[in-house]
N, C-alpha and C positions, 0 to 999 in steps of 0.2 A: 426142642419141642418133640414129644413122643406121640406118634399117631397110631400106635399099635392097637389100642383099645377103642379106637373110633370105628363106628359101624357105618356101612353104606359107602358106595363108591364116591358119591358127591362129597361126603364129609372128608374122606381120605384125600381127595383132590385138593380141597380147600386147605387142608392141613399141609400138604406138600408145598403149595404156593406160599403159605405163611413161612415155612421153613426156608424156602429159597429167598424170600424177601428179607428174612432176618439175617441170613448169611451174607447177602449183598450189602445190607446196612452195616454189618460188622466189618466187611472188607473195606467199605468206603471210609469208615472211621479209622481203620488201620492205615489207610493210604494218605491221610491228611498230612501234608508236609509240616515239619516243625517251624516255629516262628523264625523269621530271618535274624541272623546274628547282627547285633548292633555294630555300627561302623561310623567313622567320621572321615571326611575328606580333608586332606592336609596339603598345603602348598608351601614351597620354600625355594628361594633363589640365592645364588651367589654370583658376584660380579668381579671381574678383573679388568683393570685399566691398563691397556697395552700400548706402547709407542708404535705408531704406524711405521711399517718398514717397506712399503711399496708405493711408488709414485706412478701415476698415469697421466699422460698429457696428450693433447691432440693439436697438431698444427695443420695449417692448410695453405695451399698455393692457389692463388686466384689470378685470372687474366680476363680481360674484355677486349673484343676486337670485332669489327664488322664481319670478319671471316671466322666461321666456327673452327675451321681447321687451324688457322693461325693461333687462335686463343688456346686450342687444345695443345698445339706444339709448345707454346710458351709454358703452360702448366706442366706438361710432361718433362720438359727440360729442367724446370725448377725442382720437380720431385726426384728426377734421376740424380741431380746434383746433391740433393739433401740425403738421399739414400747412400750415396758415395761418401759423404762427410760422416754419416752415422757409423760407417764401418770402423772409423777411428775410435769409437766408443763401444767396445765389445760388451761391456756390462749393461748396456741399454738395448732392450729389444725393440726393434723398429719394424713397422709393417704398414703397407698402404691400406687405406680404409675407403671411405665413400668417394665416389666420383660423380659429378653432375654437370650437365650442360643445359643452360637455359637461354632462351631468347629474350632480350630486353628491348622494350619499345617505350619510348618517351617522346612527348611532343617537342621538347626543346633539344633533344639529342637524336642523332641518327640511330636507326635500328642496329643492334649489335648482339654479340653472343657472350655470355658469361660462363666461364668454365672454372670448376673448383674440384680439387682433390685433397683429401685429408691424409695425414700420416699419424699413426699412433705410436706413442713412446711409453715404455714400461720398464721399470727397474728398481732395484733396492739401493743402488749407489746414487744418492741424491746429488752429490757433488758433480758426478759425471753427467747425470741427466740435466741438471741446471745449466752446466756449461754447454752441452749440445743444443739445448733449446734456445739459449741466448745467442749462440753462434748462428743458428738457422734463422733466427729473427733478424739479427743485426746485419749479417753478411749476405744472406740469401733472400731476405724479404718475406719469409714465411710469417703467417699470422697465427697467434696462439688462440685456439678456440676455447680451451678449458683445461683444467688440471684438477686432479683429485688425489687423495692419499687414503690408503687402506692397509689392511694386514695381508701378508702373504698367507698361502694355505697352511704352511708349516707353523707360522706364528699363531694363526688362529687355532689350529688343532692343539698346540702346546698349551695355549691359554685355556681352552675348553677342558683339557685333561686336568689342569691345575685346580680348576674350580668345581669340577664335577663331584669330587670327594667332599668338598666343603658343603655343597648344596645337599648331598645325600645325608650327611651328618646333621645338618640343620633340620632337614625333614624328619629324621628320626627323633630328634630332640622335641620338635613340635608335636609329633604324634604321641610321644610318651607324656608330654605335658597335657595334651587334650584328653588322653585316657584318664589321667589322674584327676583332672578337674571335673570330668563327667562321672567320677566315682567308680572307675574300673581299675582292678589291680594290675592287669597286664594287657598287652595288645600284640598283634602281629600284622605285618604288611600283607596287603592283598595285591590288587593291580596297581602298579606304579609305572609312571612314564618319566623319562628324562629328556628334556628339550633344550636345544641350544639356540641362541640367537645372537646376531652380530649387527651392530650399527656401523655405518660408514661416515666419512667426513669429506665433504666436497667444498673446496674453497670457491668463492665467487670469482668471476672473471677479473674484477679489479685487483684482487690479490694475486691472481695468476700472472697478470701482465707485469707485476712488480719484479718478476724474476729477471727481466731484461734491464740492464743498466747501460749508461753511455759508455762507448768504447768496448762493448762486448763483455764487460766484467760481470759475472753472474752475482746476483744478490743471494745471501744465505736463505735456504729453504727450510721451513719448519713444518714437518708433516703432521704434528699434533698426535692425538691419541684416539683409540677406539675402545669402547666398553664391550667386553665379551661376557654374556650372561648365560648361565645354565639354570634352568628351572626344573624342579622335581614336583610332580603332582601325583597323588595317589590316595588310595583308600586304606585306612587302618582299621582292622577288625578288633573290636573291644571284647575282652574276656574277663 
């Protein structure tokens, strides 16, 4: 807009305001962002079924006595003996766990104290672990609280590594298929995440107690399997 031929200060001021307004409008139009690039979210998973290689079990020593100190001494003696026996099985990691003392009061029985201490067992040698657990139950009177099977950290990592590539390739295939079905010639990945997940397997108490057989002969232990899953989620930009 040319304000040179306009006469009067007021006219020239109005003209300058119009010029500024026109410039601001043009700048606003120039700064309008382009429309967003079309995209599609894609998800894919791959799973490996792996044989469990780690056993975890918990045994406990219990004693009841009118004297709390006597009950505690009985439990401590049982646990000390169990730890000594466990040294004969170096492949099994053994550690003391929870310890509790409770006062028991019943109408038909005299007041007494109930003392309990647990021992955890962990190892990949199922035969040795089963033998130790059976021996502690049959010879030393410990009680089996529970048992579970899972994957060791190395086995889990190896399984995740083996299926991560599969999950990524499947994600790429699905992204390409989505682009094609939506009418786009090409695509490229944007933000993509890789997530791992692992499920565990815990046997009920009834199955766990079956490890102990008459005469201290351990029954065969079957650890089962664990499914290790890797999931890829991400955005594919369509072009």
